[in-house]
TIVEXTOR-697425 format. One record per residue: y, x, z of N, C-alpha, C, O, CB in turn. Coordinates in steps of 0.1 Angstrom, whole numbers, padded with zeros to 4 digits, always signed. Glycine has a CB too. Example, Ala and Ser with C-alpha at 12.3 -4.5 7.8 and 13.67 -1.06 7.14 Angstrom:
<pts>
-0057+0132+0078-0045+0123+0078-0033+0132+0078-0033+0142+0085-0045+0113+0090/-0022+0128+0071-0011+0137+0071+0000+0129+0079+0011+0134+0080-0006+0141+0057/
</pts>
This chain:
<pts>
-0106-0015-0028-0109-0005-0038-0100+0007-0036-0088+0006-0034-0106-0012-0052/-0106+0019-0037-0098+0031-0036-0090+0033-0049-0094+0029-0059-0107+0043-0033/-0078+0039-0048-0070+0041-0059-0077+0049-0070-0075+0046-0082-0057+0048-0055/-0085+0059-0066-0091+0068-0076-0102+0060-0084-0105+0063-0095-0098+0080-0069/-0108+0049-0077-0117+0041-0084-0110+0033-0095-0115+0030-0106-0125+0031-0075/-0098+0029-0092-0089+0021-0101-0085+0029-0113-0083+0024-0124-0077+0015-0094/-0084+0042-0111-0079+0051-0122-0089+0059-0129-0086+0066-0139-0069+0061-0115/-0102+0058-0125-0112+0066-0131-0114+0064-0146-0119+0073-0153-0125+0064-0124/-0110+0053-0151-0112+0050-0166-0101+0056-0174-0101+0056-0187-0114+0036-0168/-0090+0060-0168-0078+0065-0175-0075+0079-0173-0066+0085-0180-0066+0056-0172/-0081+0085-0162-0078+0099-0159-0091+0108-0161-0102+0103-0160-0074+0101-0145/-0089+0120-0165-0100+0129-0166-0105+0133-0152-0098+0130-0142-0096+0142-0175/-0116+0140-0152-0122+0145-0139-0112+0154-0132-0110+0153-0120-0135+0152-0142/-0105+0163-0140-0096+0172-0134-0083+0165-0129-0078+0168-0118-0091+0183-0144/-0079+0154-0136-0067+0147-0132-0070+0138-0120-0061+0137-0111-0063+0137-0143/-0083+0133-0118-0086+0126-0107-0086+0134-0094-0083+0129-0083-0100+0120-0109/-0089+0147-0096-0089+0156-0084-0075+0157-0078-0073+0160-0066-0094+0169-0088/-0064+0156-0086-0051+0158-0081-0044+0145-0080-0032+0144-0076-0043+0167-0091/-0050+0134-0083-0044+0120-0082-0044+0117-0067-0052+0121-0059-0052+0110-0090/-0034+0109-0063-0033+0104-0049-0045+0095-0045-0050+0088-0054-0020+0097-0046/-0049+0096-0032-0060+0087-0028-0056+0073-0025-0064+0064-0023-0067+0094-0016/-0043+0071-0023-0038+0058-0020-0023+0056-0023-0017+0064-0029-0040+0055-0005/-0018+0044-0019-0004+0041-0022+0001+0032-0011-0007+0026-0004-0002+0035-0036/+0014+0031-0010+0020+0022+0000+0024+0009-0006+0028+0009-0018+0033+0029+0007/+0024-0002+0001+0028-0015-0003+0040-0019+0006+0038-0020+0018+0017-0025-0003/+0051-0022+0000+0062-0028+0007+0065-0041+0000+0071-0041-0012+0075-0019+0009/+0062-0052+0006+0064-0065-0002+0055-0065-0014+0043-0062-0013+0079-0067-0006/+0061-0068-0026+0053-0067-0038+0056-0054-0046+0053-0054-0058+0057-0079-0047/+0061-0044-0039+0063-0031-0045+0052-0021-0042+0048-0021-0030+0077-0025-0041/+0046-0015-0051+0036-0004-0049+0043+0009-0051+0050+0012-0061+0024-0005-0059/+0042+0018-0041+0049+0031-0041+0039+0042-0041+0030+0042-0032+0058+0032-0028/+0040+0051-0051+0030+0061-0053+0037+0075-0054+0048+0076-0059+0022+0058-0065/+0030+0085-0050+0034+0099-0052+0025+0106-0062+0013+0106-0060+0034+0107-0038/+0031+0111-0072+0024+0117-0083+0028+0132-0085+0039+0135-0085+0026+0109-0096/+0018+0140-0088+0020+0154-0092+0027+0154-0105+0025+0145-0113+0007+0162-0092/+0034+0165-0108+0041+0167-0121+0031+0166-0132+0034+0162-0144+0049+0180-0121/+0018+0171-0130+0008+0172-0140+0004+0158-0145-0002+0157-0156-0004+0179-0135/+0007+0148-0137+0003+0134-0141+0014+0126-0146+0013+0114-0149-0003+0127-0129/+0026+0132-0149+0038+0125-0154+0035+0118-0167+0040+0107-0168+0049+0135-0155/+0028+0124-0176+0025+0118-0189+0016+0106-0188+0015+0098-0197+0019+0128-0198/+0009+0104-0176+0000+0093-0174+0006+0083-0165-0001+0073-0162-0013+0098-0169/+0019+0084-0161+0024+0075-0150+0024+0061-0155+0022+0052-0147+0038+0080-0146/+0027+0058-0167+0028+0044-0172+0014+0038-0172+0013+0026-0168+0034+0044-0187/+0004+0045-0176-0010+0040-0176-0014+0038-0161-0021+0028-0159-0019+0050-0183/-0010+0047-0152-0014+0045-0138-0007+0032-0133-0014+0024-0126-0009+0057-0130/+0005+0030-0137+0012+0018-0132+0006+0005-0138+0005-0005-0131+0027+0018-0137/+0001+0006-0150-0006-0006-0156-0018-0010-0148-0021-0022-0147-0009-0003-0171/-0025+0000-0143-0037-0003-0136-0034-0009-0122-0041-0018-0118-0045+0010-0133/-0023-0004-0116-0019-0010-0103-0014-0024-0105-0016-0033-0096-0008-0002-0097/-0007-0027-0116-0002-0040-0119-0013-0051-0121-0010-0063-0121+0007-0040-0131/-0025-0046-0123-0036-0056-0124-0039-0062-0111-0046-0073-0110-0049-0049-0129/-0035-0056-0100-0037-0062-0087-0026-0073-0085-0014-0070-0087-0035-0051-0075/-0030-0085-0082-0021-0097-0083-0009-0096-0074+0002-0101-0077-0029-0109-0079/-0010-0089-0062+0001-0089-0053+0012-0079-0057+0023-0079-0051-0004-0086-0039/+0010-0071-0067+0020-0061-0071+0027-0065-0083+0022-0069-0093+0012-0047-0074/+0041-0065-0082+0050-0068-0093+0057-0056-0099+0062-0056-0110+0060-0079-0089/+0059-0046-0091+0066-0034-0095+0059-0022-0090+0054-0022-0078+0081-0034-0090/+0058-0011-0098+0052+0002-0093+0063+0012-0094+0070+0014-0104+0040+0006-0102/+0065+0019-0083+0076+0029-0082+0070+0043-0078+0060+0044-0071+0087+0025-0072/+0076+0053-0084+0071+0067-0081+0082+0074-0072+0094+0073-0075+0069+0075-0094/+0077+0081-0062+0086+0088-0053+0093+0100-0061+0086+0107-0068+0079+0093-0040/+0106+0101-0059+0113+0112-0065+0121+0120-0055+0128+0114-0047+0122+0107-0076/+0120+0133-0054+0127+0141-0045+0122+0139-0030+0112+0134-0028+0142+0137-0046/+0130+0144-0021+0127+0144-0007+0136+0135+0001+0147+0131-0004+0127+0158-0001/+0132+0131+0013+0141+0124+0022+0150+0135+0029+0145+0143+0037+0133+0116+0034/+0163+0135+0025+0172+0145+0029+0184+0141+0037+0189+0148+0046+0176+0153+0018/+0189+0129+0035+0202+0125+0041+0200+0118+0055+0188+0115+0058+0210+0116+0032/+0211+0115+0062+0210+0110+0075+0205+0095+0075+0201+0090+0085+0224+0110+0081/+0205+0089+0063+0200+0075+0063+0185+0074+0060+0179+0063+0059+0207+0067+0052/+0178+0086+0059+0163+0086+0057+0158+0079+0045+0147+0073+0045+0156+0081+0069/+0166+0080+0034+0162+0073+0021+0160+0084+0011+0164+0095+0012+0172+0063+0017/+0153+0080+0000+0150+0089-0011+0151+0081-0024+0153+0069-0024+0136+0095-0010/+0150+0088-0035+0151+0082-0048+0137+0077-0053+0127+0084-0050+0157+0091-0059/+0137+0066-0061+0124+0062-0066+0126+0059-0081+0137+0055-0085+0119+0049-0059/+0116+0060-0089+0116+0057-0103+0107+0045-0106+0095+0046-0102+0113+0069-0112/+0112+0035-0113+0103+0024-0116+0094+0028-0128+0100+0032-0139+0111+0011-0120/+0081+0028-0127+0073+0032-0138+0064+0021-0143+0056+0023-0153+0063+0044-0133/+0066+0009-0138+0059-0003-0144+0063-0016-0137+0067-0016-0125+0044+0000-0142/+0062-0027-0144+0065-0040-0139+0080-0043-0139+0087-0038-0147+0060-0040-0125/+0084-0052-0130+0098-0056-0129+0107-0044-0125+0104-0036-0117+0100-0068-0120/+0119-0044-0131+0128-0033-0128+0137-0037-0116+0148-0041-0117+0138-0031-0140/+0130-0035-0104+0137-0038-0092+0133-0028-0081+0121-0023-0081+0135-0052-0087/+0141-0026-0071+0138-0018-0059+0140-0026-0046+0139-0021-0035+0146-0005-0058/+0142-0039-0048+0144-0048-0037+0132-0057-0035+0126-0061-0045+0157-0057-0038/+0128-0060-0023+0116-0068-0021+0117-0076-0008+0127-0074+0000+0104-0060-0021/+0108-0084-0005+0106-0092+0008+0093-0088+0014+0082-0091+0008+0108-0107+0006/+0093-0081+0025+0081-0076+0031+0077-0085+0043+0086-0089+0051+0082-0062+0036/+0065-0090+0044+0061-0098+0055+0051-0090+0064+0041-0084+0060+0054-0111+0050/+0054-0091+0077+0046-0083+0087+0046-0090+0101+0057-0093+0106+0052-0069+0088/+0034-0093+0106+0032-0100+0119+0041-0112+0120+0048-0114+0131+0035-0090+0130/+0042-0120+0110+0050-0132+0110+0065-0131+0108+0072-0141+0109+0047-0139+0123/+0069-0119+0106+0084-0116+0103+0086-0113+0088+0077-0107+0082+0089-0105+0112/+0098-0116+0083+0101-0113+0070+0113-0104+0069+0123-0106+0076+0104-0126+0062/+0111-0093+0061+0122-0083+0060+0126-0081+0045+0117-0077+0037+0117-0070+0066/+0138-0083+0042+0144-0081+0029+0150-0067+0029+0156-0063+0039+0154-0091+0025/+0148-0059+0018+0153-0046+0018+0153-0040+0004+0145-0045-0005+0146-0036+0027/+0162-0030+0001+0161-0022-0011+0156-0009-0006+0162-0002+0002+0175-0021-0018/+0144-0004-0011+0138+0007-0005+0146+0020-0008+0143+0031-0002+0124+0009-0011/+0155+0020-0018+0163+0032-0021+0175+0033-0013+0182+0044-0013+0166+0032-0036/+0179+0022-0006+0192+0023+0001+0190+0021+0016+0200+0024+0024+0201+0012-0004/+0179+0016+0021+0176+0014+0035+0162+0018+0039+0153+0014+0032+0179+0000+0039/+0160+0026+0049+0147+0031+0053+0138+0020+0059+0143+0011+0067+0149+0042+0063/+0126+0020+0055+0116+0011+0061+0102+0017+0058+0099+0021+0047+0116-0003+0055/+0093+0018+0069+0080+0023+0067+0070+0012+0070+0069+0008+0082+0078+0035+0076/+0062+0007+0061+0051-0002+0064+0040+0003+0072+0032-0004+0078+0045-0008+0051/+0039+0017+0073+0029+0023+0080+0031+0022+0096+0022+0025+0103+0028+0038+0077/+0043+0017+0100+0046+0016+0114+0044+0002+0119+0048-0002+0130+0060+0020+0117/+0038-0007+0110+0036-0021+0114+0028-0022+0127+0032-0030+0136+0028-0028+0103/+0016-0016+0128+0008-0016+0141+0016-0011+0152+0014-0015+0164-0005-0009+0139/+0024+0000+0150+0032+0006+0161+0042-0004+0166+0045-0005+0178+0038+0019+0156/+0049-0011+0157+0059-0021+0161+0052-0032+0169+0058-0037+0179+0066-0027+0149/+0040-0036+0165+0032-0046+0173+0029-0040+0187+0030-0047+0197+0020-0050+0166/+0025-0027+0188+0022-0021+0201+0034-0022+0210+0032-0025+0222+0017-0007+0198/+0046-0018+0205+0058-0018+0213+0061-0032+0217+0064-0035+0229+0069-0012+0205/+0061-0042+0208+0064-0056+0211+0055-0061+0223+0060-0068+0231+0062-0065+0199/+0042-0057+0223+0033-0061+0233+0036-0056+0247+0031-0060+0257+0019-0058+0230/+0045-0045+0247+0049-0039+0260+0062-0045+0266+0065-0043+0277+0050-0024+0258/+0068-0053+0258+0081-0059+0262+0078-0072+0270+0070-0080+0266+0090-0063+0250/+0086-0074+0281+0084-0086+0289+0096-0095+0288+0107-0090+0286+0082-0082+0304/+0094-0108+0289+0105-0117+0289+0115-0114+0300+0111-0110+0311+0100-0132+0291/+0128-0115+0296+0139-0113+0306+0144-0098+0306+0154-0095+0312+0134-0116+0319/+0137-0090+0298+0142-0076+0298+0154-0074+0289+0156-0082+0280+0130-0066+0294/+0161-0063+0291+0172-0059+0282+0167-0047+0274+0164-0036+0280+0185-0056+0291/+0168-0048+0261+0162-0038+0252+0172-0032+0243+0181-0039+0238+0150-0044+0244/+0172-0018+0241+0180-0012+0232+0172-0005+0221+0162+0002+0224+0189-0001+0239/+0175-0008+0208+0168-0001+0197+0179+0008+0190+0188+0003+0183+0163-0012+0187/+0177+0021+0192+0186+0030+0185+0180+0032+0170+0168+0030+0168+0186+0044+0192/+0189+0036+0161+0184+0039+0147+0176+0027+0142+0165+0028+0137+0176+0052+0146/+0182+0015+0143+0175+0002+0141+0171-0001+0127+0162-0009+0125+0183-0009+0147/+0177+0006+0117+0174+0003+0103+0176-0011+0099+0187-0017+0102+0159+0007+0101/+0167-0017+0092+0169-0031+0087+0164-0041+0098+0165-0053+0095+0160-0033+0074/+0161-0036+0110+0158-0044+0121+0144-0048+0125+0142-0057+0132+0165-0057+0119/+0134-0041+0120+0120-0045+0122+0116-0045+0137+0109-0055+0141+0110-0036+0115/+0120-0035+0145+0116-0035+0159+0123-0046+0166+0117-0054+0173+0119-0021+0165/+0137-0047+0164+0145-0057+0172+0141-0071+0168+0140-0080+0177+0160-0054+0168/+0139-0073+0155+0136-0087+0151+0122-0092+0156+0121-0103+0160+0136-0088+0135/+0112-0083+0155+0099-0087+0159+0099-0090+0174+0093-0099+0179+0088-0076+0156/+0106-0081+0182+0107-0083+0196+0114-0096+0199+0109-0104+0208+0114-0071+0203/+0125-0099+0193+0133-0111+0195+0126-0123+0191+0127-0134+0197+0146-0110+0187/+0117-0122+0181+0109-0134+0176+0099-0138+0187+0096-0150+0188+0103-0131+0163/+0093-0128+0193+0081-0132+0202+0084-0130+0217+0075-0132+0225+0070-0123+0198/+0096-0125+0221+0099-0124+0235+0113-0130+0238+0122-0129+0229+0099-0109+0239/+0115-0135+0250+0128-0140+0254+0136-0128+0261+0134-0126+0273+0126-0152+0264/+0143-0121+0253+0150-0109+0257+0164-0108+0253+0169-0115+0244+0142-0096+0252/+0171-0099+0259+0185-0095+0255+0184-0082+0248+0181-0072+0254+0195-0094+0267/+0185-0082+0234+0182-0070+0227+0194-0066+0218+0201-0074+0212+0170-0073+0217/+0197-0053+0219+0208-0047+0212+0203-0036+0202+0193-0029+0205+0218-0040+0222/+0208-0036+0190+0204-0027+0179+0216-0019+0173+0226-0025+0171+0196-0034+0168/+0214-0006+0171+0225+0002+0166+0220+0009+0153+0209+0015+0153+0230+0013+0176/+0227+0009+0142+0224+0015+0129+0236+0020+0123+0246+0014+0122+0216+0005+0120/+0235+0032+0117+0247+0039+0111+0248+0036+0096+0259+0037+0090+0246+0054+0113/+0237+0033+0089+0237+0030+0075+0242+0016+0071+0237+0006+0076+0222+0032+0069/+0254+0016+0064+0259+0002+0061+0249-0007+0053+0250-0019+0056+0272+0004+0052/+0241-0001+0045+0231-0009+0038+0220-0014+0048+0215-0025+0047+0224-0001+0027/+0217-0005+0057+0207-0009+0068+0212-0021+0076+0205-0030+0079+0204+0002+0077/+0225-0020+0080+0232-0030+0087+0232-0043+0080+0230-0054+0085+0246-0026+0091/+0235-0042+0067+0236-0054+0058+0223-0062+0058+0222-0074+0060+0240-0051+0044/+0212-0055+0057+0199-0061+0057+0194-0065+0071+0187-0075+0072+0188-0051+0050/+0198-0057+0081+0195-0061+0095+0201-0075+0098+0194-0083+0103+0201-0050+0104/+0214-0077+0095+0220-0090+0097+0213-0101+0089+0211-0112+0094+0235-0089+0094/+0210-0098+0077+0204-0108+0068+0190-0111+0073+0186-0123+0073+0203-0103+0053/+0183-0101+0077+0169-0103+0082+0169-0111+0096+0160-0119+0098+0162-0090+0084/+0179-0108+0104+0180-0116+0117+0181-0131+0114+0175-0139+0121+0192-0110+0125/+0190-0134+0104+0191-0148+0100+0179-0154+0094+0175-0165+0096+0203-0150+0091/+0172-0145+0086+0160-0149+0078+0149-0153+0088+0141-0162+0086+0156-0138+0069/+0149-0146+0100+0139-0149+0110+0144-0157+0121+0137-0160+0131+0134-0136+0115/+0156-0163+0120+0162-0172+0129+0163-0166+0143+0161-0173+0153+0154-0185+0130/+0167-0153+0144+0169-0147+0157+0182-0140+0158+0185-0132+0167+0158-0136+0160/+0192-0144+0149+0205-0138+0149+0213-0140+0162+0221-0132+0166+0213-0143+0138/+0210-0151+0169+0217-0154+0182+0211-0146+0194+0217-0145+0204+0216-0168+0185/+0199-0139+0191+0193-0132+0202+0195-0117+0202+0191-0110+0211+0178-0135+0202/+0201-0112+0190+0203-0098+0189+0218-0094+0187+0225-0101+0180+0195-0093+0176/+0222-0084+0194+0236-0079+0193+0234-0067+0183+0227-0057+0186+0242-0075+0206/+0241-0067+0172+0240-0057+0162+0253-0049+0161+0264-0054+0160+0237-0063+0148/+0251-0035+0162+0263-0026+0162+0261-0016+0150+0251-0010+0148+0264-0019+0175/+0272-0015+0143+0272-0005+0131+0279+0008+0135+0291+0007+0140+0279-0012+0119/+0273+0019+0133+0279+0032+0136+0270+0042+0142+0258+0040+0143+0291+0030+0145/+0275+0053+0146+0268+0064+0152+0263+0061+0166+0271+0057+0174+0276+0077+0152/+0250+0063+0169+0244+0060+0182+0252+0067+0193+0255+0061+0203+0230+0063+0182/+0255+0080+0191+0261+0087+0202+0275+0082+0205+0279+0081+0217+0262+0102+0198/+0283+0079+0195+0296+0074+0197+0296+0060+0203+0305+0057+0212+0304+0074+0184/+0287+0051+0199+0287+0037+0203+0281+0036+0217+0287+0031+0226+0279+0029+0193/+0269+0041+0219+0261+0039+0231+0268+0047+0243+0267+0042+0254+0247+0043+0230/+0274+0058+0240+0279+0067+0251+0291+0060+0258+0293+0064+0270+0284+0080+0245/+0297+0050+0252+0308+0044+0259+0304+0031+0267+0312+0024+0272+0319+0040+0249/+0291+0027+0266+0286+0015+0273+0284+0018+0288+0280+0029+0292+0274+0011+0266/+0285+0008+0296+0282+0008+0310+0269+0001+0312+0263+0001+0323+0293+0002+0319/+0264-0006+0302+0252-0014+0303+0239-0005+0305+0239+0006+0301+0250-0023+0291/+0229-0011+0312+0217-0003+0314+0205-0012+0308+0206-0024+0308+0214-0001+0330/+0195-0005+0303+0184-0012+0296+0171-0009+0303+0168+0001+0309+0184-0007+0282/+0162-0019+0301+0148-0018+0307+0139-0009+0298+0130-0002+0303+0142-0032+0309/+0141-0011+0285+0133-0003+0276+0142+0002+0264+0150-0006+0259+0120-0011+0270/+0140+0014+0260+0148+0020+0249+0139+0025+0238+0130+0033+0241+0158+0031+0254/+0141+0020+0226+0132+0025+0214+0140+0034+0205+0152+0031+0202+0127+0012+0206/+0135+0045+0202+0142+0056+0194+0133+0060+0182+0127+0070+0183+0145+0068+0203/+0132+0051+0172+0123+0053+0161+0129+0062+0150+0128+0059+0138+0119+0040+0155/+0135+0073+0154+0139+0083+0144+0131+0096+0146+0134+0104+0155+0155+0086+0146/+0121+0098+0138+0111+0109+0141+0117+0123+0140+0110+0132+0145+0099+0107+0132/+0128+0125+0133+0134+0138+0132+0147+0139+0140+0156+0132+0137+0137+0141+0117/+0146+0147+0151+0158+0150+0159+0162+0139+0169+0172+0139+0175+0170+0153+0150/+0153+0129+0171+0157+0118+0180+0158+0124+0194+0166+0118+0202+0146+0107+0180/+0150+0134+0197+0151+0140+0211+0165+0146+0214+0168+0148+0226+0141+0151+0212/+0173+0148+0204+0187+0153+0206+0196+0142+0211+0207+0145+0215+0192+0160+0194/+0191+0130+0211+0199+0119+0216+0194+0114+0230+0198+0103+0235+0198+0107+0206/+0185+0122+0236+0180+0117+0249+0190+0117+0260+0189+0109+0270+0169+0127+0253/+0201+0125+0259+0212+0125+0269+0219+0111+0268+0223+0106+0278+0222+0136+0266/+0220+0105+0256+0226+0092+0254+0216+0081+0261+0221+0072+0268+0228+0089+0239/+0203+0083+0258+0194+0073+0264+0194+0074+0279+0193+0063+0285+0180+0076+0258/+0195+0086+0284+0195+0087+0299+0207+0080+0305+0205+0075+0316+0195+0102+0303/+0218+0081+0299+0230+0075+0304+0229+0060+0306+0234+0054+0315+0242+0078+0295/+0221+0053+0297+0220+0039+0298+0206+0034+0303+0202+0023+0300+0222+0032+0284/+0200+0043+0310+0187+0040+0316+0188+0036+0330+0197+0041+0338+0177+0052+0315/+0179+0028+0335+0177+0024+0349+0167+0034+0355+0163+0044+0349+0172+0009+0351/+0164+0032+0368+0155+0041+0374+0141+0042+0368+0135+0052+0366+0153+0037+0389/+0136+0030+0363+0122+0030+0358+0122+0026+0343+0112+0021+0338+0113+0020+0365/+0133+0028+0336+0134+0025+0322+0123+0032+0314+0121+0044+0316+0148+0028+0316/+0116+0025+0305+0107+0032+0296+0114+0035+0283+0120+0027+0276+0095+0022+0293/+0112+0048+0279+0117+0053+0266+0106+0054+0256+0095+0059+0260+0125+0067+0268/+0108+0049+0244+0098+0051+0233+0104+0060+0223+0112+0056+0215+0094+0037+0227/+0100+0073+0224+0106+0083+0215+0097+0088+0204+0085+0091+0207+0110+0095+0224/+0101+0087+0192+0093+0091+0181+0097+0105+0176+0109+0109+0176+0095+0081+0169/+0087+0113+0172+0090+0126+0167+0079+0132+0158+0067+0127+0160+0094+0136+0178/+0081+0142+0150+0071+0148+0142+0067+0161+0150+0075+0168+0156+0076+0152+0128/+0053+0163+0151+0048+0174+0158+0034+0177+0153+0028+0169+0146+0048+0172+0173/+0029+0189+0156+0015+0193+0152+0004+0188+0161-0007+0188+0158+0014+0208+0150/+0009+0183+0173-0001+0179+0183+0006+0170+0194+0019+0171+0195-0009+0190+0190/-0001+0163+0202+0005+0155+0213+0012+0164+0223+0023+0161+0228-0006+0147+0220/+0005+0176+0225+0011+0185+0235+0024+0191+0230+0033+0192+0238+0001+0197+0237/+0025+0194+0217+0037+0199+0212+0048+0188+0212+0060+0191+0215+0035+0204+0197/+0045+0176+0210+0054+0165+0210+0060+0164+0224+0073+0162+0225+0048+0152+0206/+0052+0164+0234+0057+0162+0248+0065+0174+0252+0075+0173+0259+0045+0160+0257/+0061+0186+0248+0068+0198+0251+0082+0199+0245+0091+0206+0251+0061+0211+0247/+0085+0191+0235+0098+0191+0228+0108+0184+0237+0120+0186+0235+0097+0185+0215/+0104+0177+0247+0113+0169+0255+0118+0179+0267+0109+0183+0275+0106+0156+0261/+0130+0181+0267+0136+0192+0276+0139+0186+0290+0144+0193+0299+0148+0198+0270/+0136+0173+0292+0139+0167+0305+0126+0166+0314+0115+0167+0309+0145+0153+0303/+0128+0164+0327+0117+0162+0336+0113+0147+0334+0121+0138+0338+0121+0166+0351/+0101+0145+0330+0097+0131+0326+0083+0128+0332+0075+0137+0335+0097+0129+0311/+0080+0115+0333+0067+0110+0336+0062+0103+0323+0067+0093+0319+0067+0100+0348/+0051+0109+0317+0046+0104+0305+0037+0092+0308+0027+0093+0315+0038+0115+0297/+0040+0081+0301+0031+0069+0303+0020+0069+0292+0009+0065+0295+0040+0056+0302/+0024+0073+0280+0014+0073+0269+0020+0082+0258+0032+0084+0257+0011+0059+0264/+0011+0087+0249+0015+0094+0237+0006+0090+0226-0006+0093+0227+0015+0110+0240/+0011+0084+0216+0003+0078+0205+0006+0084+0192+0018+0086+0188+0006+0063+0205/-0004+0088+0185-0003+0093+0171-0002+0081+0162-0010+0072+0162-0015+0102+0167/+0009+0080+0154+0011+0068+0146+0015+0071+0132+0025+0066+0126+0023+0059+0153/+0007+0080+0126+0009+0082+0111+0010+0097+0108+0016+0105+0116+0021+0075+0106/+0005+0101+0097+0006+0115+0092+0019+0117+0085+0025+0108+0079-0005+0118+0083/+0024+0130+0085+0036+0134+0078+0033+0145+0068+0038+0145+0057+0046+0140+0088/+0024+0154+0072+0019+0164+0063+0005+0168+0067-0001+0161+0076+0028+0177+0063/-0002+0178+0061-0015+0181+0065-0017+0185+0079-0027+0182+0086-0020+0192+0056/-0006+0191+0085-0007+0196+0099+0001+0188+0109+0000+0190+0121-0004+0210+0099/+0011+0180+0103+0021+0174+0112+0019+0159+0112+0016+0152+0101+0035+0177+0107/+0020+0152+0124+0019+0138+0125+0032+0132+0132+0039+0140+0137+0007+0134+0133/+0033+0119+0131+0044+0112+0138+0038+0108+0151+0027+0102+0152+0049+0100+0130/+0044+0110+0162+0040+0106+0176+0050+0098+0182+0062+0099+0180+0037+0119+0184/+0046+0089+0191+0055+0081+0200+0051+0085+0214+0040+0083+0218+0054+0066+0197/+0061+0090+0221+0059+0093+0235+0066+0083+0243+0078+0081+0243+0065+0107+0239/+0058+0075+0251+0064+0065+0261+0065+0072+0274+0055+0077+0280+0054+0052+0261/+0077+0072+0280+0079+0080+0292+0091+0074+0300+0099+0066+0295+0081+0095+0289/+0092+0078+0313+0103+0076+0321+0110+0089+0325+0103+0099+0326+0098+0068+0334/+0123+0089+0327+0129+0100+0333+0126+0101+0347+0126+0091+0354+0145+0100+0330/+0123+0113+0352+0121+0115+0367+0134+0115+0374+0135+0117+0386+0112+0127+0370/
</pts>
């Protein structure tokens, strides 16, 4: 059912035109973005969403994603007064508080795509690891040596908890702190490096290059208006293996993942 079909009995024709066409689900939380004009109807909108059995809490996005931890404020507009949930994806379970640690359910298929490219025996680095979805899914389904780095203390807290929750804590080395400071002092080299920070991740490519082997695959995420623009943002001489559009950011901008090797 489309969201507007769910709301057609409580909104006017004019209000339906500015209502969102969908919403995000993280665990049992429904997350919605509402125009200011619909503020007086937000409780009624939440009541309609709560009729769906899998939803226990409805939250409204507030403000923008502005800080280095990629988190924003949310307002509970219906259901249980909580911002913590347990999200299940491709057989993995992730506990998180959406207001203190970044997680995007829209990248679920992308995480599966990356996992399918990992081979047993490889050494993997996940920069900007967040609550651990890339590292944990890879560790769960591949026999690898995997390292994850995250700067957000709340992200690290959930990363460690989620590793135990999925029984892969012995397969992942977790590091707390700034990627540049931590990774730059390593002598280790990796077979594949995942960089799931879509804003400014390309500024860390010098760090990735330092810990790359001759044929290391880099999975770099960024926002761009086209695949061509995304590739052109990389200032190194590279061999592009693939470039995948993996979600919208605005009307003109999308999130892309460029899979490449340094030449």
